Legacy VTK file of the C-alpha trace (Angstrom):
# vtk DataFile Version 3.0
C-alpha trace
ASCII
DATASET POLYDATA
POINTS 285 float
49.732 182.479 -35.169
52.369 179.864 -34.964
54.045 179.184 -38.486
56.173 176.120 -39.110
58.969 176.970 -41.470
60.492 174.564 -44.039
63.741 174.606 -42.142
61.933 173.475 -38.997
60.163 170.646 -40.884
63.549 169.462 -42.286
65.106 169.680 -38.744
62.233 167.552 -37.315
62.571 164.965 -40.127
66.266 164.874 -39.522
65.698 164.236 -35.811
63.570 161.102 -36.504
65.627 158.101 -35.596
65.112 155.848 -38.699
67.303 153.140 -37.275
64.745 152.156 -34.717
62.110 151.814 -37.422
64.605 149.750 -39.579
65.401 147.447 -36.577
61.716 146.800 -35.900
61.129 145.980 -39.589
63.897 143.504 -39.828
63.030 141.816 -36.522
59.507 141.253 -37.698
60.524 139.877 -41.013
62.757 137.163 -39.245
60.077 136.434 -36.817
57.102 135.847 -39.127
58.936 133.675 -41.546
60.001 131.314 -38.686
56.781 131.091 -36.677
53.845 131.336 -39.124
52.861 127.640 -39.051
52.545 127.737 -35.323
50.123 130.789 -35.703
47.936 128.599 -38.111
47.480 125.930 -35.382
46.587 128.567 -32.737
44.196 130.228 -35.147
42.183 127.013 -35.630
42.070 126.443 -31.903
40.711 130.021 -31.364
38.112 129.818 -34.199
36.901 126.326 -33.615
37.719 125.496 -29.912
39.582 122.309 -30.973
42.726 120.717 -29.510
46.197 121.293 -30.897
46.329 117.696 -32.286
43.181 118.137 -34.274
44.347 121.412 -35.597
47.690 119.859 -36.669
45.819 117.132 -38.532
43.645 119.550 -40.274
46.608 121.484 -41.576
48.454 118.274 -42.517
45.497 117.092 -44.572
45.232 120.490 -46.339
48.832 120.359 -47.407
51.804 122.742 -47.622
50.207 125.267 -49.849
47.378 125.993 -47.401
49.872 125.867 -44.481
51.551 129.121 -45.680
48.299 130.590 -47.262
47.734 133.899 -45.856
51.329 134.570 -44.713
51.726 137.754 -47.012
49.267 139.995 -45.009
51.041 139.283 -41.612
54.389 139.620 -43.204
53.505 143.004 -44.764
51.567 144.026 -41.518
54.063 142.857 -38.899
57.146 144.294 -40.564
55.477 147.720 -40.725
53.729 147.249 -37.448
56.910 146.442 -35.501
58.720 149.185 -37.414
56.021 151.624 -36.090
56.053 150.004 -32.682
59.745 150.529 -31.942
60.142 153.600 -33.993
57.000 155.484 -32.603
57.766 154.307 -29.047
61.191 156.021 -29.088
59.852 159.087 -30.907
57.400 159.544 -28.138
59.310 158.326 -25.105
62.553 160.297 -25.872
61.094 163.880 -25.886
58.884 163.086 -22.841
62.046 161.899 -20.921
63.866 165.090 -21.961
60.925 167.142 -20.572
61.399 165.413 -17.222
58.431 163.126 -17.335
58.503 160.159 -14.998
60.284 157.254 -16.967
57.441 154.818 -16.422
54.756 157.309 -17.466
56.876 158.139 -20.602
57.201 154.488 -21.426
53.471 153.867 -20.905
52.457 156.766 -23.051
55.002 155.800 -25.757
53.692 152.212 -25.756
49.986 153.238 -26.005
50.600 155.848 -28.846
52.677 153.281 -30.788
50.017 150.736 -30.369
47.270 153.094 -31.421
49.070 154.088 -34.542
49.458 150.390 -35.502
45.768 150.168 -35.878
45.940 151.697 -39.337
47.432 148.461 -40.505
44.354 146.479 -39.373
43.225 145.555 -42.885
46.155 143.237 -43.125
45.029 141.415 -39.980
41.504 141.409 -41.332
42.500 139.724 -44.626
44.965 137.367 -42.756
41.999 135.981 -40.646
39.786 135.356 -43.695
42.636 133.501 -45.647
43.537 131.389 -42.568
39.911 130.240 -42.143
39.197 127.126 -44.121
35.672 128.400 -44.677
37.052 130.812 -47.308
39.596 128.573 -48.989
37.539 128.418 -52.180
36.223 132.067 -51.705
39.557 133.961 -52.225
42.371 133.016 -54.629
45.071 134.924 -52.926
45.907 138.035 -50.804
45.252 140.541 -53.593
42.023 138.887 -54.604
40.793 138.871 -50.887
41.679 142.573 -50.478
39.979 143.503 -53.762
36.896 141.371 -53.085
36.388 142.630 -49.474
36.503 146.264 -50.471
34.564 145.909 -53.629
31.636 143.747 -52.347
31.512 144.639 -48.712
32.936 148.221 -48.419
35.833 149.912 -46.738
34.411 149.524 -43.219
34.681 145.680 -43.599
38.476 146.003 -43.409
38.129 147.393 -39.943
35.682 144.752 -38.521
36.772 143.859 -34.959
38.725 147.113 -34.315
37.637 147.432 -30.627
39.415 144.391 -29.290
42.527 145.400 -31.341
42.622 148.819 -29.773
42.205 147.451 -26.306
44.955 144.957 -27.011
47.723 146.986 -28.871
48.395 150.045 -26.624
48.336 148.287 -23.133
50.259 145.317 -24.424
52.988 147.502 -25.991
53.363 149.471 -22.724
53.676 146.199 -20.674
56.344 144.898 -23.101
58.522 147.970 -23.085
58.439 148.450 -19.333
59.088 144.807 -18.510
61.818 144.580 -21.106
63.747 147.405 -19.593
63.400 146.136 -16.089
64.469 142.570 -16.966
67.393 143.607 -19.239
68.782 145.922 -16.561
68.929 142.965 -14.102
70.279 140.273 -16.465
74.020 139.369 -15.947
76.288 141.322 -18.296
78.451 139.333 -20.766
80.870 140.208 -23.569
80.105 137.015 -25.507
77.794 137.412 -28.431
76.123 134.138 -27.980
75.431 134.699 -24.213
74.065 138.191 -25.020
71.739 136.810 -27.799
70.492 134.059 -25.431
69.767 136.611 -22.763
67.855 138.856 -25.250
65.965 135.922 -26.583
64.904 134.763 -23.073
63.998 138.321 -22.077
61.727 138.789 -25.121
60.376 135.176 -24.873
59.257 135.387 -21.221
57.639 138.876 -21.561
55.981 137.969 -24.836
54.461 134.733 -23.493
53.198 136.433 -20.353
51.729 139.591 -22.088
50.238 137.393 -24.959
48.459 135.057 -22.424
47.023 138.084 -20.438
45.522 139.528 -23.607
44.527 136.207 -25.205
40.763 136.515 -24.720
40.858 139.791 -26.824
42.541 137.785 -29.652
39.701 135.208 -29.467
37.134 138.040 -29.619
39.024 139.628 -32.536
39.223 136.417 -34.557
35.571 135.541 -33.936
34.475 138.999 -35.180
36.815 139.032 -38.143
35.845 135.493 -39.247
32.465 136.900 -40.403
32.120 138.484 -43.714
29.377 140.961 -44.427
26.159 141.579 -42.524
25.775 143.308 -39.329
28.797 143.827 -37.073
27.938 142.895 -33.413
29.496 144.716 -30.582
32.396 143.118 -28.523
29.940 142.500 -25.644
27.493 140.499 -27.995
30.357 138.428 -29.357
31.774 137.720 -25.856
28.339 136.534 -24.757
27.937 134.278 -27.812
31.356 132.718 -27.285
30.698 132.300 -23.610
27.457 130.519 -24.190
28.689 128.373 -27.096
31.724 127.212 -24.938
29.577 125.863 -22.073
29.407 129.125 -20.039
32.941 128.768 -18.659
35.471 131.597 -18.803
38.365 129.051 -18.993
37.071 127.868 -22.364
37.963 131.320 -23.745
41.551 130.329 -23.129
41.462 127.268 -25.409
44.677 127.347 -27.453
46.424 129.530 -24.928
49.067 126.809 -24.244
50.083 126.698 -27.936
49.708 130.482 -28.071
52.048 130.874 -25.127
54.640 128.611 -26.981
54.317 130.687 -30.088
54.566 133.967 -28.225
57.731 132.585 -26.392
59.370 131.698 -29.742
58.078 134.646 -31.585
59.000 137.453 -29.160
62.163 135.677 -28.315
63.275 135.608 -31.919
61.974 139.180 -32.384
63.732 140.622 -29.316
67.047 138.928 -30.156
66.911 140.020 -33.846
66.074 143.613 -32.848
68.922 143.887 -30.351
71.387 142.460 -32.953
70.190 144.731 -35.652
70.630 147.761 -33.247
74.344 146.634 -32.760
74.822 146.554 -36.520
73.145 149.945 -37.246
74.485 151.785 -34.286
LINES 1 286
285 0 1 2 3 4 5 6 7 8 9 10 11 12 13 14 15 16 17 18 19 20 21 22 23 24 25 26 27 28 29 30 31 32 33 34 35 36 37 38 39 40 41 42 43 44 45 46 47 48 49 50 51 52 53 54 55 56 57 58 59 60 61 62 63 64 65 66 67 68 69 70 71 72 73 74 75 76 77 78 79 80 81 82 83 84 85 86 87 88 89 90 91 92 93 94 95 96 97 98 99 100 101 102 103 104 105 106 107 108 109 110 111 112 113 114 115 116 117 118 119 120 121 122 123 124 125 126 127 128 129 130 131 132 133 134 135 136 137 138 139 140 141 142 143 144 145 146 147 148 149 150 151 152 153 154 155 156 157 158 159 160 161 162 163 164 165 166 167 168 169 170 171 172 173 174 175 176 177 178 179 180 181 182 183 184 185 186 187 188 189 190 191 192 193 194 195 196 197 198 199 200 201 202 203 204 205 206 207 208 209 210 211 212 213 214 215 216 217 218 219 220 221 222 223 224 225 226 227 228 229 230 231 232 233 234 235 236 237 238 239 240 241 242 243 244 245 246 247 248 249 250 251 252 253 254 255 256 257 258 259 260 261 262 263 264 265 266 267 268 269 270 271 272 273 274 275 276 277 278 279 280 281 282 283 284
C-alpha cells in the first residue's frame, strides 16, 4: 500500500508554482473592469437576437447602475477562473513534458484539465446571467440576494443549469488558446522595448481570443439561453438548440447574432488579458 508522508505533501505544495496562479488572477481583474460594458451589449444580443444598436439603446435607457449590475460574479469568477486556467495548465503541462510526452499533447491535456476544473466556478456564471437579464431586474436586489434566493428556492442544482455547453466550451477552447499562443509568440519579432513587447503580447492574445471565441460562440448562445430560465424542467442542450434554431427562422447563421460585437470584445478582452499576464510574469519572475 502506497502511503504519502507529510514531508511528501509539503514538498508537493512547495513545487506548486503560485506565481502562475497570481498572474492569471491579476490579468483577469484588469480585463473584467475594462470590458464588462461590452459584455452587456453582447449578452442582450445573444438572449434577444437584437442588433448592437438596439442593445446599446436598452442599456442607455436603463442607466449606469444597471450597466454595471452583475459585474461582481464575473469579477469573482474570472479572477479565480484565469488563476486556475494558467496555474493548472502549467501544473499539468510541466510534469507531462518532463515525462517526455509530445509537447502538443501535453498542452492539449493541460488546457482540457484546466478548463474542466474551472467548471466548479459555474455558479458565478449562472448568477451573472440572471443579473444581466432585464427580466430579473426587480427579482434580485444584488449578487448576494441572487445567490441566496436561487439556492433557497430552487436548490443547489439550479446553480449548475447549462453545465453541458460550458464543459464543451472550456477545455477545448483553453487547449486552442495555449497551443496557438505559443506558436504565434515564437514567431513574433523580438524587441527589447517594453512598449513593443506589450503591443505584440496584446495582438497575440487579441487575435487568438477573437478566433477561439467566435468558433465556440454558438455554445455561449446555448448556455445563456439555458441559464436565463429559472426553475422548472431543465431541457437538454439538443432541445434548446432546436428551440433557438426554430425561433430564429431555421437558419444556423442566426445563432451567430452578436458574434461581431463578441469578436470585438474578445479581441479587446484577451488582448488586455494576455498583455497584463505577460507583464505580471515579468514582475514576479
